C-alpha positions, -999 to 999 in steps of 0.1 A, spaced: 0 0 0 29 24 5 44 21 -30 59 54 -41 78 45 -73 66 22 -100 90 15 -129 70 -5 -155 90 5 -185 97 -20 -213 69 -43 -203 50 -59 -231 15 -46 -222 -12 -56 -246 -42 -48 -224 -55 -16 -210 -36 0 -182 -53 0 -149 -40 12 -116 -57 2 -84 -70 30 -61 -48 13 -34 -18 30 -50 -28 64 -38 7 70 -23 24 65 -57 44 96 -66 64 85 -97 52 63 -125 72 52 -155 53 34 -183 79 40 -210 89 17 -238 57 -3 -239 56 -11 -276 21 -23 -275 6 5 -255 -18 22 -280 -43 39 -256 -45 56 -223 -82 53 -215 -101 79 -195 -98 72 -158 -65 52 -161 -48 74 -136 -78 85 -116 -69 68 -83 -33 80 -83 -39 112 -64 -3 116 -52 13 112 -86 39 139 -92 59 125 -121 45 105 -151 70 93 -177 53 77 -207 80 82 -233 90 58 -261 56 43 -267 54 41 -305 19 28 -307 5 56 -286 -9 80 -313 -30 104 -293 -29 118 -258 -57 136 -239 -45 157 -211 -80 157 -196 -73 120 -188 -49 133 -161 -77 153 -145 -76 150 -107 -38 147 -106 -34 180 -88 1 171 -76 15 163 -111 47 183 -117 63 166 -147 48 148 -177 70 131 -203 52 119 -234 82 123 -257 93 100 -285 60 82 -289 38 80 -319 16 109 -308 -1 128 -336 -29 144 -317 -28 162 -283 -60 173 -266 -63 198 -239 -97 210 -227 -86 231 -198 -61 259 -196 -29 254 -176 -20 284 -156 14 301 -156 31 319 -128 17 353 -139 -19 342 -138 -42 353 -110 -60 322 -97 -92 342 -93 -92 351 -130 -90 315 -143 -121 293 -141 -101 260 -142 -69 270 -123 -70 238 -102 -68 214 -132 -29 211 -132 -18 236 -105 17 222 -101 25 211 -136 58 228 -146 74 205 -171 60 188 -202 82 169 -227 67 164 -262 97 162 -285 101 134 -310 64 128 -318 51 128 -354 26 155 -349 -4 161 -371 -5 199 -369 -39 214 -369 -56 242 -351 -65 220 -321 -28 210 -316 -17 246 -320 -42 258 -294 -31 230 -270 6 239 -275 -1 276 -270 -18 270 -237 12 249 -224 41 267 -240 53 282 -207 60 247 -193 73 230 -224 108 215 -223 133 237 -242 141 209 -266 106 210 -281 101 235 -309 64 243 -311 50 256 -345 43 293 -346 10 287 -364 -12 259 -375 0 264 -411 35 253 -401 22 217 -402 49 191 -401 
């Protein structure tokens, strides 16, 4: 019950990920290098309330990622989804930066501690939705990632 780190990288997962609510003390999770991981279903991480670091890099079958699936992870500081097969990134809620006034943002509590996102090495399908998602998180993107300046800079 007091597991804090779970290093599951390079496992040959061919089923949906599921994490028991009993893992509520887990602070670091590494699910990198799972060649058959093609989906992170809604609610996958819902019981991991203490999660601070999520590393899901090098998952070539993972073609889309919905940041709203991380909803409820209010302690999340770092997210690494680099070098996957991600073409589409979805983000329904704004992520605040240090200059924002919490009283001015309706959804300030979605990712209040998120300060680092790694996205480099993905084969993005650039469209307006991706551009808007990147614009809202550009203040916490790792420096190695070069975001497009407009949706017309596709690929």
